[in-house]
MILUMVO-357263 format. One record per residue (C-alpha): x, y, z; residue in one letter. Coordinates in Angstrom, 2 decimals, padded with zeros to 5 digits, always signed. Example, Ala and Ser with C-alpha at 12.3 -4.5 7.8 and 13.67 -1.06 7.14 Angstrom:
+---------+---------+---------+----+
|      c1 |      c2 |      c3 | aa |
+---------+---------+---------+----+
| +012.30 | -004.50 | +007.80 |  A |
| +013.67 | -001.06 | +007.14 |  S |
+---------+---------+---------+----+
END
This chain:
+---------+---------+---------+----+
|      c1 |      c2 |      c3 | aa |
+---------+---------+---------+----+
| +000.00 | +000.00 | +000.00 |  M |
| +002.92 | +002.39 | +000.71 |  K |
| +004.15 | +001.76 | -002.80 |  R |
| +000.72 | +002.63 | -004.15 |  V |
| +000.57 | +005.88 | -002.21 |  L |
| +004.08 | +006.87 | -003.32 |  S |
| +003.16 | +006.26 | -006.92 |  L |
| -000.09 | +008.14 | -006.41 |  L |
| +001.72 | +011.21 | -005.17 |  L |
| +004.24 | +010.94 | -008.01 |  L |
| +001.42 | +010.87 | -010.52 |  L |
| -000.16 | +013.92 | -008.95 |  L |
| +003.09 | +015.78 | -009.59 |  L |
| +003.63 | +014.43 | -013.09 |  L |
| +000.15 | +014.88 | -014.52 |  F |
| -000.67 | +018.57 | -014.36 |  G |
| -004.35 | +017.93 | -015.05 |  G |
| -004.76 | +016.47 | -011.56 |  C |
| -002.02 | +018.30 | -009.71 |  A |
| -002.77 | +020.76 | -006.94 |  A |
| -003.25 | +024.34 | -008.19 |  P |
| -000.40 | +026.88 | -008.22 |  N |
| +002.19 | +024.12 | -008.15 |  G |
| +004.48 | +025.93 | -010.61 |  G |
| +005.18 | +029.29 | -012.20 |  N |
| +003.42 | +028.64 | -015.50 |  E |
| +000.29 | +030.76 | -016.12 |  P |
| -002.93 | +028.82 | -015.71 |  Q |
| -005.42 | +028.62 | -018.60 |  P |
| -008.72 | +030.44 | -018.18 |  T |
| -011.50 | +028.03 | -017.19 |  Q |
| -015.07 | +028.13 | -018.40 |  E |
| -017.31 | +029.66 | -015.69 |  P |
| -019.26 | +026.41 | -015.24 |  S |
| -016.13 | +024.25 | -014.93 |  R |
| -014.63 | +023.52 | -011.50 |  P |
| -011.69 | +025.81 | -010.70 |  V |
| -009.48 | +022.75 | -010.35 |  E |
| -009.88 | +019.05 | -011.07 |  P |
| -011.76 | +017.14 | -008.40 |  I |
| -009.73 | +014.69 | -006.33 |  R |
| -012.31 | +013.16 | -004.02 |  A |
| -012.74 | +010.42 | -001.45 |  V |
| -015.90 | +008.70 | -000.24 |  W |
| -016.00 | +008.47 | +003.57 |  L |
| -018.55 | +005.84 | +004.57 |  T |
| -020.89 | +005.56 | +007.54 |  C |
| -018.85 | +002.62 | +008.79 |  Y |
| -015.65 | +004.66 | +008.76 |  E |
| -017.49 | +007.40 | +010.64 |  L |
| -018.78 | +004.78 | +013.07 |  N |
| -015.20 | +003.86 | +013.98 |  A |
| -014.43 | +007.54 | +014.65 |  M |
| -017.49 | +007.87 | +016.90 |  L |
| -016.77 | +004.86 | +019.09 |  R |
| -014.89 | +006.93 | +021.66 |  R |
| -017.47 | +009.06 | +023.52 |  P |
| -017.48 | +012.82 | +023.33 |  G |
| -016.94 | +015.64 | +020.87 |  E |
| -013.24 | +016.01 | +021.62 |  A |
| -012.52 | +012.41 | +020.64 |  A |
| -014.45 | +012.77 | +017.38 |  F |
| -012.73 | +016.06 | +016.59 |  R |
| -009.39 | +014.35 | +017.01 |  E |
| -010.32 | +011.37 | +014.81 |  A |
| -012.01 | +013.32 | +012.02 |  F |
| -009.38 | +016.04 | +012.20 |  G |
| -006.69 | +013.45 | +011.51 |  Q |
| -008.71 | +012.14 | +008.58 |  A |
| -009.05 | +015.52 | +006.86 |  V |
| -005.40 | +016.35 | +007.50 |  Q |
| -004.36 | +013.08 | +005.86 |  R |
| -006.68 | +013.69 | +002.92 |  C |
| -005.32 | +017.19 | +002.42 |  A |
| -001.75 | +015.88 | +002.59 |  A |
| -002.71 | +013.31 | -000.07 |  G |
| -003.87 | +016.12 | -002.41 |  E |
| -007.57 | +015.30 | -001.89 |  I |
| -009.79 | +018.38 | -002.20 |  N |
| -013.31 | +016.93 | -001.88 |  T |
| -015.06 | +014.63 | +000.60 |  L |
| -018.33 | +012.76 | +000.09 |  F |
| -019.38 | +012.00 | +003.67 |  V |
| -022.20 | +009.51 | +004.26 |  Q |
| -024.56 | +011.26 | +006.65 |  V |
| -027.83 | +009.47 | +005.80 |  R |
| -027.02 | +005.82 | +005.02 |  P |
| -030.52 | +004.50 | +005.77 |  F |
| -033.66 | +006.27 | +006.92 |  C |
| -031.58 | +007.90 | +009.66 |  D |
| -029.10 | +010.69 | +010.28 |  A |
| -025.56 | +011.45 | +011.48 |  F |
| -026.79 | +014.82 | +012.75 |  Y |
| -029.67 | +016.00 | +014.99 |  P |
| -032.68 | +015.91 | +012.67 |  S |
| -036.32 | +016.87 | +012.95 |  E |
| -037.25 | +014.17 | +010.41 |  R |
| -034.98 | +011.19 | +011.09 |  F |
| -033.73 | +009.39 | +014.18 |  D |
| -030.04 | +009.15 | +015.01 |  W |
| -028.35 | +006.42 | +013.00 |  S |
| -027.46 | +003.38 | +015.09 |  S |
| -024.00 | +003.74 | +013.55 |  L |
| -023.55 | +006.97 | +015.51 |  C |
| -023.64 | +005.15 | +018.83 |  A |
| -020.46 | +005.19 | +020.87 |  D |
| -019.02 | +002.12 | +022.57 |  R |
| -021.50 | +002.65 | +025.41 |  N |
| -024.42 | +002.55 | +023.00 |  G |
| -025.24 | +006.25 | +023.39 |  D |
| -025.95 | +008.67 | +020.50 |  P |
| -023.70 | +011.74 | +020.21 |  P |
| -024.17 | +014.61 | +022.64 |  S |
| -022.93 | +016.95 | +019.89 |  F |
| -023.48 | +017.50 | +016.16 |  D |
| -021.04 | +015.35 | +014.12 |  P |
| -021.96 | +016.96 | +010.80 |  L |
| -021.29 | +020.47 | +012.12 |  A |
| -017.88 | +019.31 | +013.32 |  V |
| -017.10 | +017.63 | +009.99 |  M |
| -017.99 | +020.71 | +007.93 |  V |
| -015.91 | +022.92 | +010.21 |  E |
| -012.81 | +020.72 | +010.15 |  L |
| -012.98 | +019.94 | +006.43 |  A |
| -013.22 | +023.63 | +005.55 |  H |
| -010.34 | +024.46 | +007.86 |  Q |
| -008.19 | +022.15 | +005.72 |  Q |
| -009.49 | +023.65 | +002.48 |  G |
| -011.58 | +020.59 | +001.59 |  L |
| -015.10 | +020.73 | +000.18 |  S |
| -017.60 | +018.55 | +002.01 |  L |
| -020.65 | +017.09 | +000.29 |  H |
| -023.38 | +015.40 | +002.31 |  A |
| -023.86 | +011.87 | +000.94 |  W |
| -027.44 | +010.60 | +001.18 |  V |
| -028.86 | +007.17 | +000.35 |  N |
| -032.36 | +008.23 | -000.69 |  P |
| -034.36 | +005.00 | -001.02 |  Y |
| -032.71 | +002.55 | +001.37 |  R |
| -034.64 | +002.11 | +004.61 |  V |
| -033.09 | -001.00 | +006.19 |  S |
| -031.25 | -004.18 | +005.33 |  Y |
| -033.94 | -005.94 | +007.36 |  D |
| -037.68 | -006.45 | +006.88 |  S |
| -039.00 | -003.86 | +009.30 |  L |
| -041.84 | -004.75 | +011.64 |  T |
| -041.48 | -001.66 | +013.85 |  E |
| -041.14 | +001.84 | +012.45 |  W |
| -039.77 | +005.01 | +014.06 |  P |
| -042.71 | +007.11 | +015.17 |  E |
| -041.77 | +010.04 | +012.94 |  R |
| -041.76 | +007.79 | +009.87 |  L |
| -044.86 | +005.71 | +010.61 |  A |
| -046.81 | +007.51 | +007.89 |  A |
| -044.43 | +006.14 | +005.25 |  Y |
| -044.73 | +002.45 | +006.06 |  R |
| -047.13 | +002.01 | +003.12 |  T |
| -044.58 | +003.59 | +000.75 |  C |
| -042.06 | +000.76 | +000.92 |  V |
| -041.42 | -002.61 | -000.63 |  G |
| -039.58 | -005.66 | +000.66 |  Q |
| -036.87 | -007.45 | -001.29 |  T |
| -034.25 | -010.04 | -000.45 |  E |
| -031.94 | -007.11 | +000.37 |  T |
| -034.26 | -005.48 | +002.89 |  G |
| -036.78 | -002.63 | +003.03 |  T |
| -036.78 | +000.08 | +000.37 |  W |
| -038.83 | +003.15 | -000.39 |  F |
| -040.91 | +002.97 | -003.55 |  D |
| -039.37 | +005.63 | -005.87 |  P |
| -042.73 | +006.21 | -007.55 |  S |
| -044.39 | +007.58 | -004.42 |  Q |
| -044.71 | +011.37 | -004.34 |  A |
| -044.61 | +011.24 | -000.52 |  A |
| -041.24 | +009.49 | -000.71 |  V |
| -039.80 | +012.17 | -002.98 |  R |
| -041.07 | +014.85 | -000.62 |  S |
| -039.46 | +013.15 | +002.38 |  L |
| -036.12 | +012.76 | +000.59 |  I |
| -036.09 | +016.37 | -000.61 |  L |
| -037.15 | +017.66 | +002.82 |  D |
| -034.23 | +015.74 | +004.30 |  G |
| -031.84 | +017.35 | +001.83 |  M |
| -033.35 | +020.76 | +002.54 |  R |
| -032.77 | +020.29 | +006.27 |  E |
| -029.07 | +019.68 | +005.63 |  I |
| -028.73 | +022.64 | +003.25 |  L |
| -030.52 | +024.98 | +005.66 |  Q |
| -028.50 | +024.01 | +008.72 |  N |
| -025.00 | +023.30 | +007.43 |  Y |
| -022.52 | +025.00 | +005.11 |  A |
| -022.09 | +021.86 | +003.01 |  V |
| -020.76 | +022.32 | -000.50 |  D |
| -023.26 | +019.97 | -002.06 |  G |
| -025.53 | +016.95 | -001.83 |  I |
| -024.45 | +013.56 | -003.17 |  H |
| -026.33 | +010.32 | -003.83 |  I |
| -024.88 | +006.99 | -004.92 |  D |
| -025.96 | +003.89 | -006.84 |  D |
| -028.99 | +002.65 | -004.89 |  Y |
| -032.06 | +003.34 | -007.01 |  F |
| -034.74 | +000.70 | -007.74 |  Y |
| -033.75 | -002.30 | -005.59 |  P |
| -035.32 | -004.89 | -007.88 |  T |
| -036.68 | -005.42 | -011.38 |  A |
| -039.58 | -007.53 | -010.06 |  A |
| -042.92 | -006.23 | -011.36 |  E |
| -044.53 | -006.86 | -007.98 |  S |
| -042.44 | -004.17 | -006.26 |  F |
| -044.56 | -001.24 | -007.48 |  D |
| -047.39 | -002.98 | -009.32 |  R |
| -050.14 | -000.96 | -007.65 |  Q |
| -048.42 | +002.39 | -008.26 |  S |
| -047.88 | +001.55 | -011.92 |  Y |
| -051.50 | +000.44 | -012.35 |  A |
| -052.69 | +003.70 | -010.80 |  E |
| -050.43 | +005.72 | -013.10 |  A |
| -051.75 | +003.88 | -016.16 |  C |
| -055.32 | +004.50 | -015.04 |  A |
| -054.50 | +008.20 | -015.01 |  L |
| -053.14 | +008.11 | -018.55 |  G |
| -049.56 | +006.84 | -018.34 |  N |
| -048.50 | +005.28 | -021.63 |  E |
| -044.90 | +004.47 | -020.73 |  R |
| -043.71 | +000.90 | -020.36 |  S |
| -043.01 | -000.19 | -016.79 |  L |
| -039.26 | +000.20 | -017.33 |  A |
| -039.53 | +003.68 | -018.86 |  D |
| -042.01 | +004.75 | -016.18 |  W |
| -039.62 | +003.62 | -013.45 |  R |
| -036.76 | +005.55 | -015.03 |  R |
| -038.92 | +008.64 | -015.04 |  E |
| -039.66 | +008.22 | -011.32 |  Q |
| -035.93 | +008.34 | -010.57 |  V |
| -035.51 | +011.27 | -012.96 |  N |
| -038.22 | +013.16 | -011.05 |  L |
| -036.17 | +012.86 | -007.87 |  L |
| -032.99 | +014.03 | -009.59 |  L |
| -034.69 | +017.06 | -011.14 |  R |
| -036.17 | +017.96 | -007.77 |  G |
| -032.88 | +017.50 | -005.93 |  A |
| -030.94 | +019.54 | -008.48 |  Y |
| -033.43 | +022.42 | -008.29 |  A |
| -033.42 | +022.28 | -004.49 |  L |
| -029.63 | +022.34 | -004.22 |  V |
| -029.35 | +025.24 | -006.69 |  K |
| -031.94 | +027.21 | -004.71 |  S |
| -029.31 | +027.46 | -001.96 |  F |
| -026.71 | +028.92 | -004.33 |  G |
| -025.40 | +028.44 | -007.84 |  A |
| -022.12 | +027.22 | -006.38 |  D |
| -023.77 | +024.33 | -004.53 |  K |
| -023.21 | +021.00 | -006.27 |  I |
| -025.63 | +018.13 | -006.77 |  F |
| -023.81 | +014.94 | -007.73 |  S |
| -024.84 | +011.36 | -008.40 |  V |
| -022.73 | +008.21 | -008.59 |  S |
| -024.33 | +005.35 | -010.55 |  P |
| -022.82 | +001.96 | -011.27 |  S |
| -020.13 | +001.90 | -013.92 |  G |
| -022.21 | -000.62 | -015.87 |  D |
| -024.55 | +001.36 | -018.12 |  L |
| -026.74 | -001.64 | -018.92 |  T |
| -027.15 | -002.55 | -015.26 |  K |
| -028.07 | +001.05 | -014.48 |  N |
| -030.74 | +001.24 | -017.13 |  R |
| -032.25 | -002.25 | -017.01 |  E |
| -031.90 | -003.26 | -013.35 |  E |
| -031.75 | -000.07 | -011.27 |  A |
| -033.81 | +001.99 | -013.76 |  F |
| -031.23 | +004.75 | -013.51 |  A |
| -030.99 | +006.50 | -016.88 |  D |
| -027.47 | +007.84 | -016.47 |  A |
| -027.13 | +008.66 | -020.17 |  A |
| -030.03 | +011.11 | -019.82 |  T |
| -028.49 | +012.67 | -016.71 |  W |
| -025.37 | +013.41 | -018.75 |  L |
| -027.17 | +014.63 | -021.84 |  A |
| -029.68 | +016.96 | -020.18 |  Q |
| -028.98 | +019.93 | -017.99 |  G |
| -030.85 | +020.39 | -014.75 |  G |
| -030.43 | +016.86 | -013.36 |  M |
| -026.90 | +016.75 | -011.94 |  A |
| -023.75 | +018.87 | -011.85 |  D |
| -021.41 | +015.90 | -011.54 |  W |
| -021.99 | +012.32 | -012.67 |  V |
| -019.51 | +009.90 | -011.11 |  I |
| -019.78 | +006.37 | -012.53 |  P |
| -018.23 | +003.72 | -010.30 |  Q |
| -015.78 | +002.19 | -012.77 |  I |
| -014.59 | -000.42 | -010.30 |  Y |
| -012.91 | -002.66 | -012.88 |  F |
| -009.30 | -003.50 | -013.56 |  G |
| -007.56 | -003.15 | -016.91 |  F |
| -007.74 | -006.92 | -017.34 |  L |
| -011.35 | -007.43 | -016.28 |  H |
| -012.71 | -010.03 | -018.68 |  E |
| -016.10 | -008.42 | -019.37 |  K |
| -015.60 | -004.81 | -018.34 |  K |
| -011.97 | -003.76 | -018.94 |  P |
| -011.31 | -000.37 | -017.42 |  F |
| -010.28 | +001.52 | -020.54 |  E |
| -013.23 | +000.23 | -022.56 |  A |
| -015.70 | +001.30 | -019.87 |  V |
| -014.04 | +004.71 | -019.56 |  V |
| -014.35 | +005.16 | -023.31 |  N |
| -018.01 | +004.09 | -023.21 |  Q |
| -018.85 | +006.79 | -020.66 |  W |
| -016.82 | +009.61 | -022.15 |  E |
| -018.29 | +009.19 | -025.63 |  T |
| -021.88 | +009.61 | -024.39 |  L |
| -023.51 | +012.94 | -025.32 |  P |
| -022.97 | +015.39 | -022.47 |  R |
| -024.56 | +018.74 | -021.65 |  H |
| -022.02 | +021.53 | -021.18 |  E |
| -023.13 | +022.05 | -017.56 |  S |
| -022.44 | +018.43 | -016.54 |  V |
| -019.01 | +017.25 | -015.39 |  R |
| -017.86 | +013.65 | -015.56 |  L |
| -015.77 | +012.20 | -012.72 |  L |
| -014.47 | +008.65 | -012.44 |  C |
| -015.18 | +006.52 | -009.37 |  G |
| -012.14 | +004.32 | -008.65 |  L |
| -011.91 | +001.17 | -006.53 |  A |
| -009.14 | +001.85 | -004.04 |  A |
| -010.61 | -000.96 | -001.94 |  Y |
| -009.65 | -003.60 | -004.54 |  K |
| -005.92 | -002.92 | -004.31 |  Q |
| -004.19 | -006.07 | -003.08 |  G |
| -007.36 | -008.18 | -003.27 |  K |
| -008.63 | -010.79 | -005.69 |  E |
| -011.40 | -009.55 | -007.99 |  D |
| -013.76 | -012.52 | -007.93 |  A |
| -015.93 | -011.28 | -010.83 |  Y |
| -013.14 | -010.30 | -013.22 |  A |
| -012.80 | -013.69 | -014.91 |  G |
| -009.30 | -014.16 | -016.27 |  A |
| -008.31 | -010.84 | -014.68 |  G |
| -009.23 | -011.84 | -011.15 |  R |
| -005.61 | -011.74 | -009.96 |  G |
| -004.72 | -008.37 | -011.45 |  E |
| -005.14 | -006.33 | -008.26 |  W |
| -003.03 | -008.76 | -006.23 |  T |
| -000.26 | -009.15 | -008.80 |  E |
| +000.08 | -005.53 | -009.93 |  D |
| +000.42 | -002.80 | -007.29 |  A |
| +000.22 | -000.12 | -009.98 |  D |
| -003.38 | -000.66 | -011.13 |  V |
| -004.83 | +002.28 | -009.20 |  L |
| -002.02 | +004.77 | -010.02 |  P |
| -002.28 | +003.87 | -013.70 |  R |
| -006.03 | +004.42 | -013.63 |  Q |
| -005.53 | +007.83 | -012.01 |  I |
| -002.94 | +008.68 | -014.65 |  A |
| -005.30 | +007.73 | -017.45 |  L |
| -008.13 | +009.86 | -016.04 |  I |
| -005.86 | +012.82 | -015.34 |  C |
| -004.56 | +012.78 | -018.91 |  A |
| -008.05 | +012.65 | -020.46 |  D |
| -009.80 | +016.02 | -020.91 |  E |
| -013.21 | +014.35 | -020.91 |  A |
| -012.91 | +013.79 | -017.15 |  W |
| -012.97 | +016.50 | -014.48 |  S |
| -011.34 | +014.32 | -011.84 |  G |
| -011.93 | +011.18 | -009.81 |  Y |
| -013.20 | +009.85 | -006.50 |  S |
| -011.68 | +007.00 | -004.49 |  L |
| -013.71 | +004.40 | -002.62 |  F |
| -013.14 | +004.63 | +000.19 |  S |
| -011.15 | +006.53 | +002.83 |  Y |
| -009.77 | +003.57 | +004.79 |  D |
| -008.63 | +001.82 | +001.60 |  A |
| -006.54 | +004.83 | +000.55 |  C |
| -004.13 | +004.37 | +003.44 |  G |
| -003.61 | +008.09 | +003.94 |  F |
+---------+---------+---------+----+
END
């Protein structure tokens, strides 16, 4: 891992497109107003990584742990954090709409006596890092819920059960309102730089999941197929979230990170990522999770990168590449003949960063996730 980090830092120096600003005496080219001032070098910081930082009771202990994290990120030339503050139907901050996440509990089982999100925004900004609040909009629980938090009892008819747990039905207007109200609460109360959602959209392709909602829509005149109708339900949320975020300032960013597999997005999660890229007003940044090695048998990294960058893209939308730092040193069980690439070649991640930094189609990258980066 040390070798990887050394190479990573070397690449940041060699490839000007992803180097820190003002690193030399050469004049900098004028950027388009809608383009980020500098390339994005981001890290996802998960709820489980936050959970480890919150195990020691008290604000001082969390300040120390998170402060070390942002210092290490800044030293590693990271300039943006996506911090998971609503992983389920819960919150990592005092909320009027959601209960404390169980992952906020300290080793004594108590929720924080302070506001973790306020601390994170403060410390990230002190280090010059942008902080985007990462929300999982539709995921309620990995379990089949029999008891609901009192504040969410009204939404228990807006969910469906799958083998992966309990999920909100994306077609329900009440669900969209709840999700947007949750985002609004964050934007009103914290100086976050944006709102971010990741790749959890429709949890299943089974027709039974939202059969009643679809039948009601058709009775009211819907002529779309079930698949196209589902894609439009997700698009409605994105349009609403984008408009909401922009209402708090043109500089606020709404970003979305779908799977790197375009077919899986469209046909299984009903996430029409090609439309998000092609149309303005749905996302500022689209960050496909291209978690494949160069030798992946079905999805080789360079081929997938090319597939994404050749899609039509609105001038207001920036394309970032999600990279799998967590695979370094591990066998990739789904890569076919390339399953051993990440264990045999310590340079996979640095070479991927180099490729993205050298390609003008990309505005930067994000690494999944903080612990795997070894900062």
